[in-house]
Backbone as CSV, one residue per row, in Angstrom:
resi,resn,N_x,N_y,N_z,CA_x,CA_y,CA_z,C_x,C_y,C_z
1,UNK,0.838,-0.924,0.268,0.177,-0.237,0.061,0.770,1.405,-0.036
2,UNK,0.693,2.225,-0.683,1.287,3.466,-0.907,0.660,4.726,-0.542
3,UNK,-0.706,4.338,0.240,-1.459,5.784,0.540,-0.704,6.821,0.815
4,UNK,0.498,6.884,1.773,1.148,7.821,2.583,2.628,8.290,1.720
5,UNK,2.737,7.540,0.866,3.888,8.201,-0.492,3.503,9.415,-0.905
6,UNK,4.331,10.408,-1.282,3.997,11.802,-1.553,4.989,11.909,-2.412
7,UNK,4.691,11.995,-3.922,5.783,12.163,-4.828,5.842,13.984,-5.237
8,UNK,6.770,14.380,-5.685,7.105,15.779,-5.849,8.705,16.086,-6.618
9,UNK,8.814,17.213,-6.913,9.987,17.745,-7.270,10.259,18.662,-6.126
10,UNK,11.891,18.038,-5.974,12.368,19.082,-5.071,12.703,20.529,-5.462
11,UNK,12.213,21.329,-4.363,13.105,22.957,-5.190,14.147,22.968,-3.595
12,UNK,14.473,22.694,-2.830,15.117,22.354,-1.683,15.266,21.395,-1.077
13,UNK,16.345,21.053,-0.229,16.763,19.921,0.424,16.970,20.309,1.836
14,UNK,16.656,19.756,3.135,17.070,19.929,3.948,17.984,19.040,4.507
15,UNK,18.836,19.582,5.794,19.797,18.175,6.149,19.246,16.975,6.119
16,UNK,18.063,16.638,6.718,17.654,15.462,6.711,17.658,14.591,5.245
17,UNK,17.146,15.765,4.533,17.012,15.013,3.104,17.980,14.557,2.534
18,UNK,19.228,15.557,2.648,20.491,14.865,1.998,21.085,14.155,2.425
19,UNK,20.635,13.546,4.055,21.409,12.685,4.562,20.436,11.634,3.914
20,UNK,19.131,11.082,3.644,18.521,10.161,3.137,18.982,9.896,1.661
21,UNK,19.421,11.037,0.726,19.881,10.792,-0.332,21.543,10.064,-0.275
22,UNK,22.178,10.475,0.996,23.241,9.755,0.867,23.328,8.654,1.231
23,UNK,22.346,7.854,1.924,21.875,6.399,2.176,21.466,5.983,0.816
24,UNK,20.588,6.621,0.086,20.213,6.194,-1.028,21.043,5.800,-2.207
25,UNK,21.864,6.362,-2.191,22.980,6.543,-3.198,23.840,5.123,-3.493
26,UNK,24.418,4.269,-2.360,25.252,3.225,-2.242,24.310,2.255,-2.890
27,UNK,22.669,2.300,-2.840,21.944,1.439,-3.280,21.745,1.295,-4.538
28,UNK,22.359,2.741,-5.205,22.013,3.199,-6.678,23.312,2.298,-7.384
29,UNK,24.128,2.573,-7.012,25.279,2.261,-7.693,26.780,2.490,-6.327
30,UNK,27.624,1.109,-6.696,28.645,0.624,-5.754,29.931,2.173,-5.910
31,UNK,29.815,2.781,-6.969,30.599,4.105,-7.262,30.127,5.639,-6.824
32,UNK,28.706,5.579,-6.815,28.284,6.389,-6.481,28.479,7.144,-5.065
33,UNK,29.022,8.765,-5.427,29.614,9.397,-4.072,28.486,11.041,-3.912
34,UNK,28.268,11.040,-2.550,27.638,11.820,-2.680,28.442,13.331,-2.096
35,UNK,27.456,14.401,-2.886,28.534,15.621,-3.079,27.349,16.603,-2.617
36,UNK,27.303,17.296,-1.758,26.019,18.195,-1.540,26.085,19.430,-2.337
37,UNK,27.264,19.834,-2.589,27.056,20.754,-4.053,26.438,20.309,-5.094
38,UNK,26.795,19.465,-5.277,26.407,18.875,-6.625,25.011,18.642,-6.421
39,UNK,24.313,18.280,-5.483,22.695,18.101,-5.257,21.998,19.423,-5.187
40,UNK,22.603,20.568,-4.836,22.399,21.721,-4.641,22.335,22.526,-6.076
41,UNK,23.783,22.311,-6.611,23.350,22.620,-8.139,22.264,22.199,-9.139
42,UNK,21.997,21.114,-8.693,20.921,20.318,-9.796,19.520,20.571,-9.465
43,UNK,19.354,21.377,-7.974,18.008,22.161,-7.432,17.749,23.630,-8.448
44,UNK,18.972,23.980,-8.872,19.170,25.463,-9.332,19.115,25.324,-10.778
45,UNK,19.375,24.243,-11.668,19.544,24.001,-12.880,18.362,23.613,-13.448
46,UNK,17.810,24.693,-14.548,16.780,24.884,-15.482,16.595,23.309,-16.140
47,UNK,17.300,22.236,-16.386,16.978,21.188,-17.116,16.861,19.858,-16.295
48,UNK,17.033,20.021,-14.979,17.018,18.789,-14.068,15.952,19.034,-12.943
49,UNK,15.340,18.110,-12.914,14.223,17.821,-12.026,14.730,16.739,-10.837
50,UNK,14.935,16.764,-9.407,14.806,15.761,-8.739,13.818,15.260,-8.327
51,UNK,13.350,14.433,-8.559,11.743,13.409,-8.120,11.742,12.917,-7.030
52,UNK,11.310,13.432,-6.057,11.623,12.519,-4.900,10.102,11.988,-4.178
53,UNK,10.560,10.734,-3.199,9.494,9.880,-3.016,9.429,9.896,-1.593
54,UNK,8.444,10.650,-0.465,8.617,10.969,0.598,7.353,9.659,1.226
55,UNK,7.889,9.379,2.430,7.231,8.507,3.415,6.868,9.452,4.372
56,UNK,6.092,10.391,5.002,5.912,11.546,5.684,6.566,12.210,5.161
57,UNK,7.698,12.748,6.242,8.722,13.812,5.767,9.924,13.216,5.165
58,UNK,10.088,11.793,5.261,11.534,11.024,5.201,11.308,10.772,3.339
59,UNK,12.654,11.208,2.674,13.027,10.842,1.288,13.082,9.505,1.369
60,UNK,12.158,8.153,0.880,12.508,6.904,0.687,13.037,6.149,-0.818
61,UNK,12.741,7.410,-2.166,13.214,7.239,-3.240,13.484,8.258,-3.881
62,UNK,13.967,8.273,-5.338,14.013,9.080,-6.159,14.160,8.956,-7.402
63,UNK,14.482,9.971,-8.529,14.554,9.677,-9.733,15.095,11.364,-10.290
64,UNK,15.562,11.365,-11.358,15.971,12.544,-12.011,15.798,12.405,-13.304
65,UNK,14.835,13.721,-13.401,14.654,13.796,-15.048,15.621,15.038,-15.367
66,UNK,16.343,14.796,-16.584,17.050,14.918,-17.150,16.554,15.970,-18.650
67,UNK,16.090,17.219,-19.045,15.373,17.650,-20.219,16.328,18.673,-20.563
68,UNK,16.233,18.679,-22.329,17.305,19.892,-22.830,16.831,19.852,-24.184
69,UNK,17.099,21.088,-24.658,16.331,20.970,-26.302,17.668,21.068,-27.023
70,UNK,17.300,20.374,-28.229,18.151,20.079,-29.187,17.771,19.966,-30.647
71,UNK,18.182,20.319,-31.607,17.370,20.972,-32.854,16.386,19.906,-33.134
72,UNK,16.476,18.720,-32.822,15.114,17.622,-33.110,13.929,17.803,-32.242
73,UNK,13.978,18.488,-31.330,13.096,18.656,-30.415,13.920,18.710,-28.635
74,UNK,13.129,18.785,-27.608,13.199,18.767,-26.410,13.239,17.075,-25.748
75,UNK,14.326,16.815,-25.605,14.529,15.683,-25.139,14.613,15.335,-23.461
76,UNK,14.375,14.184,-23.314,14.290,14.001,-21.857,15.230,12.669,-21.639
77,UNK,16.006,12.538,-20.256,16.487,11.304,-19.843,16.042,11.172,-18.728
78,UNK,16.064,9.687,-18.422,15.296,9.184,-17.040,16.629,8.752,-16.097
79,UNK,17.260,9.196,-15.177,18.269,8.790,-14.485,18.184,8.449,-13.191
80,UNK,18.861,7.627,-12.563,19.323,7.706,-10.856,18.042,7.573,-9.992
81,UNK,17.420,6.504,-10.512,15.987,5.857,-10.074,16.675,4.871,-8.818
82,UNK,15.827,5.374,-7.911,15.950,4.345,-6.867,15.243,4.553,-5.336
83,UNK,14.625,3.461,-5.069,14.156,3.212,-3.790,14.628,2.931,-2.714
84,UNK,14.301,2.697,-1.375,15.022,2.455,-0.212,14.618,0.521,-0.252
85,UNK,15.728,0.120,-0.105,15.695,-1.427,-0.215,14.611,-2.078,0.693
86,UNK,14.657,-1.293,2.170,13.678,-1.837,2.938,12.440,-1.499,2.551
87,UNK,11.756,-0.716,1.440,10.972,-0.318,1.431,9.921,-0.872,-0.524
88,UNK,11.022,-1.803,-0.723,10.711,-2.103,-2.214,9.522,-3.346,-2.059
89,UNK,8.920,-3.099,-2.975,7.838,-4.103,-3.936,6.477,-3.564,-3.093
90,UNK,6.438,-2.165,-2.946,5.022,-1.194,-2.304,5.198,-0.643,-3.502
91,UNK,5.461,-0.673,-4.719,5.168,0.511,-5.734,5.473,2.067,-5.754
92,UNK,6.308,1.908,-5.077,7.306,3.429,-4.887,7.391,3.926,-6.102
93,UNK,8.658,2.979,-6.670,9.079,3.001,-8.036,8.264,3.318,-9.260
94,UNK,6.838,2.344,-9.138,5.807,2.750,-10.100,5.629,4.347,-9.938
95,UNK,5.003,4.634,-8.855,4.460,6.253,-8.429,5.845,7.083,-9.084
96,UNK,6.907,7.294,-9.123,8.132,7.592,-8.812,8.131,7.774,-10.878
97,UNK,8.116,6.965,-11.329,8.065,6.695,-12.847,7.072,7.506,-13.307
98,UNK,5.746,7.222,-12.957,4.327,7.853,-13.605,4.678,9.135,-13.260
99,UNK,5.001,9.550,-12.287,5.495,11.008,-12.448,6.367,11.909,-12.764
100,UNK,7.326,11.096,-12.986,8.655,11.565,-14.169,7.708,11.498,-15.628
101,UNK,7.338,10.975,-15.953,6.248,10.777,-17.103,5.273,11.681,-17.366
102,UNK,4.819,11.923,-16.246,3.979,13.291,-16.775,4.812,14.560,-16.278
103,UNK,5.563,14.861,-15.697,6.392,16.000,-16.020,7.324,16.218,-17.123
104,UNK,7.774,15.301,-17.704,7.861,14.858,-18.909,7.108,15.702,-20.114
105,UNK,5.641,15.149,-19.889,4.459,15.781,-20.727,4.368,16.916,-20.568
106,UNK,4.636,17.407,-19.257,4.172,19.028,-18.911,4.784,19.589,-19.554
107,UNK,6.718,19.667,-19.806,7.677,20.016,-20.169,7.756,19.787,-21.864
108,UNK,6.801,19.306,-22.101,6.789,19.189,-23.378,7.710,18.184,-24.356
109,UNK,8.081,17.243,-23.274,9.536,16.568,-23.769,9.532,15.792,-25.001
110,UNK,9.949,15.501,-26.344,9.677,14.681,-27.275,9.947,12.977,-26.667
111,UNK,11.110,13.225,-26.561,11.378,11.522,-26.060,12.002,11.591,-24.952
112,UNK,11.542,10.646,-24.296,12.247,9.939,-22.627,12.778,8.585,-22.543
113,UNK,14.454,8.819,-22.442,15.171,7.585,-22.797,15.490,7.185,-21.494
114,UNK,16.034,5.969,-21.210,16.466,5.626,-19.800,17.628,4.027,-20.089
115,UNK,18.002,4.159,-19.479,19.288,2.747,-19.666,19.241,2.003,-18.430
116,UNK,19.294,0.808,-18.676,19.638,-0.198,-17.469,20.115,-1.402,-17.770
117,UNK,20.761,-1.661,-16.665,21.373,-3.165,-16.679,20.598,-4.342,-16.911
118,UNK,21.120,-4.915,-17.903,20.383,-6.460,-18.270,19.778,-7.462,-17.109
119,UNK,20.501,-6.924,-16.299,20.808,-7.965,-15.026,19.358,-7.593,-14.160
120,UNK,18.873,-6.094,-14.398,18.029,-5.578,-13.899,16.430,-6.110,-14.183
121,UNK,16.142,-7.331,-14.299,15.198,-7.885,-14.786,13.675,-7.242,-14.327
122,UNK,13.151,-7.161,-12.941,11.921,-6.568,-12.295,11.987,-4.906,-12.797
123,UNK,12.919,-4.276,-13.019,13.340,-3.248,-13.049,12.709,-3.082,-14.669
124,UNK,13.263,-3.499,-15.451,12.823,-3.515,-16.830,11.688,-4.131,-17.101
125,UNK,11.243,-5.003,-16.471,9.445,-5.527,-16.311,8.732,-4.027,-16.169
126,UNK,9.133,-3.176,-15.225,8.622,-2.121,-14.920,8.488,-1.163,-15.274
127,UNK,9.709,-0.765,-16.319,9.775,0.317,-17.097,8.736,-0.113,-18.029
128,UNK,8.709,-1.571,-19.229,8.301,-1.993,-19.683,6.742,-1.756,-19.777
129,UNK,6.274,-1.886,-18.462,4.933,-1.962,-18.151,4.140,-0.390,-18.326
130,UNK,5.055,0.433,-18.087,5.120,1.864,-18.025,4.910,2.655,-19.782
131,UNK,5.606,1.702,-20.376,5.418,2.131,-21.734,6.541,2.315,-22.312
132,UNK,8.005,2.036,-21.998,9.055,2.052,-22.393,9.135,1.039,-23.321
133,UNK,10.217,1.045,-24.102,10.546,-0.054,-25.154,12.221,-0.197,-25.604
134,UNK,12.285,-1.432,-25.473,13.741,-1.854,-26.051,14.138,-0.994,-27.447
135,UNK,15.285,-0.487,-27.509,15.816,-0.283,-28.652,16.705,-0.650,-29.509
136,UNK,16.972,-0.801,-30.228,17.718,-1.364,-30.888,19.008,-0.382,-31.386
137,UNK,19.888,0.209,-30.260,20.930,0.612,-30.472,22.036,0.058,-29.304
138,UNK,23.033,0.950,-29.605,24.418,0.624,-28.390,25.030,1.577,-27.790
139,UNK,24.396,1.576,-26.638,24.967,2.637,-25.786,26.237,2.827,-25.928
140,UNK,26.981,3.765,-25.628,28.105,4.268,-25.829,29.058,5.326,-24.677
141,UNK,29.986,4.955,-24.533,30.034,6.157,-23.236,32.088,6.677,-23.167
142,UNK,32.410,7.405,-23.151,33.633,7.902,-23.630,34.476,7.667,-22.487
143,UNK,35.694,7.284,-22.305,36.323,6.681,-20.951,37.345,7.572,-20.779
144,UNK,37.868,8.102,-21.957,38.730,9.312,-21.257,38.171,10.586,-20.082
145,UNK,39.288,11.074,-19.910,39.410,11.845,-18.891,38.326,13.646,-19.130
146,UNK,37.393,13.536,-18.324,36.734,14.669,-18.861,36.358,15.549,-17.738
147,UNK,36.636,15.321,-16.604,36.327,16.310,-15.613,37.866,16.283,-14.636
148,UNK,37.700,17.483,-14.656,39.415,17.807,-14.280,39.205,18.178,-12.556
């Protein structure tokens, strides 16, 4: 039951919110690092929305919608979707994703993409149930140095 879960775009983060996000990051990726200033800059960035799920006042999940104009239209990318492992199976991820899709519609995003590791079968089933389709494409990542 998810009656007490509230989904919204964060416009500010308290110290408790930041601590909750710091606890969620290792559940998202073993290489993710917490950086308060990076999170604060996300909130100020026009093309990035941090969508959070709250149980009461506590953040228990999050997702990031990045949207950006290109010559072919406004594109969106869904990243960093995570729900606290103790609360999985309650439909929180579905609520987060439905909210992100609605926010993308409101922002007139032409396409919304995401990537997922093939081993994350339950997440892939969830994405597909919401209308995401597998694409015949090759994800490439530049591995040279970018950040200095």
